[in-house]
C-alpha positions in Angstrom: 0.0 0.0 0.0 1.5 3.3 -1.1 1.8 6.1 1.5 -0.5 9.0 1.1 1.8 12.0 0.0 -0.7 14.6 1.4 -0.7 12.9 4.8 3.1 12.6 4.8 3.5 16.3 3.9 1.1 17.2 6.7 3.0 15.0 9.2 6.2 16.7 8.3 4.7 20.1 8.5 3.3 19.2 11.9 6.6 18.1 13.3 8.2 21.4 12.0 5.6 23.4 13.7 6.2 21.5 17.0 9.9 22.2 16.8 9.5 25.9 15.9 6.9 26.4 18.6 9.2 24.9 21.3 11.9 27.3 20.2 9.6 30.3 20.0 8.2 29.8 23.6 11.7 29.2 25.0 12.2 32.9 24.5 10.6 35.6 26.6 7.2 34.9 24.9 5.9 32.6 27.7 6.5 35.3 30.4 5.0 38.0 28.2 2.0 35.9 27.4 1.2 35.4 31.1 1.2 39.2 31.6 -0.8 39.9 28.5 -3.4 37.2 28.7 -3.9 36.6 32.4 -7.4 36.2 33.8 -9.2 39.5 34.5 -11.3 38.5 37.5 -10.7 38.0 41.1 -12.4 35.3 43.3 -12.6 35.2 47.1 -10.4 32.7 48.7 -10.4 33.3 52.5 -10.4 35.8 55.4 -7.2 36.1 57.5 -5.6 38.4 60.0 -4.1 41.6 58.7 -0.3 41.4 58.2 2.1 44.4 57.7 2.3 45.2 54.0 -1.2 44.1 53.2 -3.2 46.4 51.0 -5.7 48.3 53.3 -8.2 48.2 50.4 -8.8 44.5 51.1 -9.8 45.2 54.8 -13.1 43.4 55.5 -14.7 45.9 57.9 -17.6 43.7 59.0 -15.3 40.9 60.0 -12.9 43.4 61.6 -15.7 44.8 63.8 -16.9 41.4 64.7 -13.5 39.9 65.6 -12.1 43.1 67.2 -8.9 43.0 65.1 -8.1 43.9 61.5 -9.2 41.2 59.0 -8.4 41.2 55.3 -9.9 39.3 52.3 -7.5 37.1 50.4 -8.4 37.2 46.7 -7.2 34.8 44.0 -6.7 35.8 40.4 -8.7 33.8 37.9 -6.3 31.9 35.7 -8.7 29.6 33.8 -8.5 31.3 30.5 -9.9 29.8 27.3 -7.7 30.9 24.3 -9.4 30.4 20.9 -7.3 30.7 17.8 -9.3 31.5 14.6 -6.7 30.8 11.9 -7.1 31.8 8.2 -5.5 29.2 5.9 -7.0 30.5 2.7 -5.1 30.5 -0.6 -4.6 34.3 -0.5 -1.9 33.7 2.2 0.3 31.7 -0.3 2.2 34.9 -0.9 5.5 36.2 0.4 8.8 37.8 -0.2 12.1 35.8 -0.4 10.4 32.4 0.0 8.7 33.2 3.3 4.9 33.1 2.8 2.2 34.7 4.9 0.7 31.2 5.3 3.9 30.0 7.0 3.7 33.1 9.4 0.1 32.4 10.3 0.8 28.8 11.1 3.9 29.7 13.1 2.2 32.5 15.1 -0.8 30.3 15.9 1.5 27.4 17.0 3.6 29.7 19.2 0.5 31.1 20.9 -0.9 27.7 21.4 2.3 26.5 23.0 2.5 29.5 25.2 -1.1 29.1 26.4 -0.5 25.4 27.1 2.6 26.2 29.1 0.4 28.6 31.2 -2.1 25.8 31.7 -4.8 27.6 29.8 -7.3 25.7 27.7 -6.8 26.2 23.9 -9.4 26.0 21.2 -8.8 26.2 17.4 -10.9 27.0 14.4 -9.3 26.8 10.9 -11.1 28.5 8.2 -10.7 29.2 4.4 -13.9 29.6 2.3 -15.7 28.1 5.3 -15.1 26.4 8.6 -12.5 23.6 7.8 -11.9 22.2 11.4 -12.8 23.1 14.9 -11.2 21.8 18.1 -13.0 22.5 21.5 -11.0 23.9 24.4 -8.5 21.5 25.9 -5.2 21.7 27.6 -2.1 19.4 27.8 0.4 17.9 25.4 -2.1 15.7 23.5 -4.4 18.7 22.8 -1.4 20.7 21.6 -0.4 18.0 19.2 -3.9 18.0 17.7 -3.6 21.8 17.1 -0.3 21.3 15.4 -1.7 18.7 13.1 -4.8 20.8 12.3 -2.6 23.8 11.5 -0.5 21.7 9.1 -3.4 20.4 7.1 -3.4 21.8 3.5 -6.4 24.0 2.9 -8.0 24.9 -0.5 -10.8 27.2 -1.3 -12.3 29.7 -3.7 -12.4 32.6 -1.3 -12.2 33.5 2.4 -15.1 33.5 4.7 -14.4 34.1 8.4 -18.1 34.2 9.4 -18.5 30.5 10.3 -15.4 30.5 12.5 -16.6 33.6 14.3 -20.1 32.2 14.7 -18.5 29.0 16.2 -16.6 31.0 18.7 -19.7 33.1 19.6 -21.9 30.0 20.1 -19.6 27.3 21.4 -17.0 29.1 23.6 -17.6 30.2 27.2 -18.2 33.9 27.7 -15.1 36.1 28.0 -12.9 33.8 26.2 -9.8 35.2 24.5 -10.4 35.0 20.7 -7.3 35.6 18.5 -8.2 36.0 14.9 -5.0 35.6 12.7 -5.4 36.4 9.0 -4.4 38.8 6.2 -8.1 40.0 6.5 -8.6 39.9 2.7 -12.3 39.2 3.1 -15.5 41.4 3.4 -16.9 42.5 6.7 -18.5 39.4 8.3 -21.2 41.8 9.8 -23.2 41.0 12.8 -21.3 37.8 13.7 -18.1 39.7 14.1 -19.7 42.2 16.4 -21.4 39.4 18.4 -18.0 37.7 18.9 -16.5 41.0 20.1 -19.3 41.6 22.6 -19.1 38.1 24.1 -15.3 37.7 24.1 -12.0 39.6 24.3 -11.3 39.8 20.6 -7.7 40.2 19.2 -7.1 40.7 15.5 -3.6 39.9 14.3 -3.0 41.0 10.7 -0.2 39.3 8.8 1.9 41.6 6.6 4.5 41.0 4.0 7.1 43.6 2.5 5.8 42.8 -1.0 2.2 43.8 0.0 3.2 47.4 -1.1 5.6 47.1 -4.1 7.3 50.1 -5.6 5.4 52.5 -7.8 7.8 52.2 -10.8 7.2 48.5 -11.6 6.0 47.8 -15.2 2.5 46.5 -15.7 2.2 42.8 -14.9 -0.5 40.2 -15.3 -1.6 38.8 -12.0 -3.9 36.0 -10.9 -6.1 36.0 -7.8 -5.1 33.1 -5.6 -8.6 32.3 -4.7 -11.0 33.2 -7.5 -8.3 32.3 -10.2 -9.2 35.4 -12.2 -6.4 37.3 -14.0 -6.0 41.0 -14.6 -3.4 43.5 -15.6 -2.0 45.3 -12.5 -0.3 48.7 -12.7 1.7 49.7 -9.6 1.3 53.4 -10.2 -2.4 53.2 -10.6 -3.2 50.5 -8.0 -0.8 51.1 -5.2 -3.3 50.6 -2.5 -5.5 47.9 -4.1 -4.5 45.3 -1.5 -5.3 47.6 1.4 -8.7 48.6 0.0 -9.6 44.9 -0.4 -8.9 44.1 3.2 -11.3 44.4 6.2 -10.4 47.9 7.6 -8.6 48.1 10.9 -10.9 50.9 11.8 -13.9 48.5 11.7 -12.1 46.1 14.1 -11.1 48.9 16.5 -14.7 50.3 16.3 -16.1 47.1 17.8 -13.5 47.0 20.6 -11.0 44.6 19.1 -7.3 44.7 20.1 -5.4 45.0 16.8 -1.8 44.1 16.0 0.4 43.5 12.9 2.7 40.6 12.5 5.5 40.5 9.9 6.2 37.4 7.8 9.7 35.9 7.6 12.4 36.5 10.2 10.5 39.4 11.7 7.5 37.3 12.8 8.6 36.4 16.3 9.9 39.9 17.2 6.6 41.4 15.9 4.5 38.9 17.9 6.5 39.5 21.1 6.2 43.2 20.6 2.5 43.1 20.4 2.2 40.8 23.4 4.4 43.2 25.5 2.5 46.2 24.4 -0.8 44.5 25.4 0.7 43.6 28.8 1.6 47.3 29.3 -1.8 48.5 28.4 -3.4 46.1 30.9 -1.1 46.9 33.8 
């Protein structure tokens, strides 16, 4: 029986993602992740006697009056965070400069975040989409769940367009409220409308846009015939006339910020990890 070349390629890609993710989270990403994505709430743990250095804001006045000595509340930070990665693997990402595609950057960024979340003992969910919802994995933690995520990210995806709405709908319907939803894409798709806003209302939505140096080529290039990676339609492209065509085709960042999403930009190639780390550190500073 001959081996399936598609499955073999996917297995190799999964192993490569695992190795890169281990290397990525061995940097300062894990520590920055804990600061940027920690639980927001506090839960009551116990009452105890006041000790020098305790914050007076946590004095429990009813218990203090009853016991005749200072009593403070001890609070515990909620750490059980569900991190949902909504990952675009549509054909438009098969584009890049110097051999480094945006598709590779999307996969690596998602793998690094999944590994960091697992190291922090958070539960990780995944929804892979292209022209629809390709695969969805419910929130899990542990090494076995992380391996499933690597395999799902490595699966080849095809399609005739990009539709993020089913993945957003899945996150709005299937995930517990106040999950951390990270949408990673080039955002070359139309506004998903109400489902995007519903996801932002129910969850903490982060939008990470993958960029490549070749997204904005020079204005003096001669006219070239290009083919859309998704609809397979060709047209003559003139750099001087259409310098912002790619930007205009994408979901505007203003739309995402307008619904309360935290927006960041990731660079493909060798600048991916520094740009991801920079976003995580900036988010941690905003929350502190």
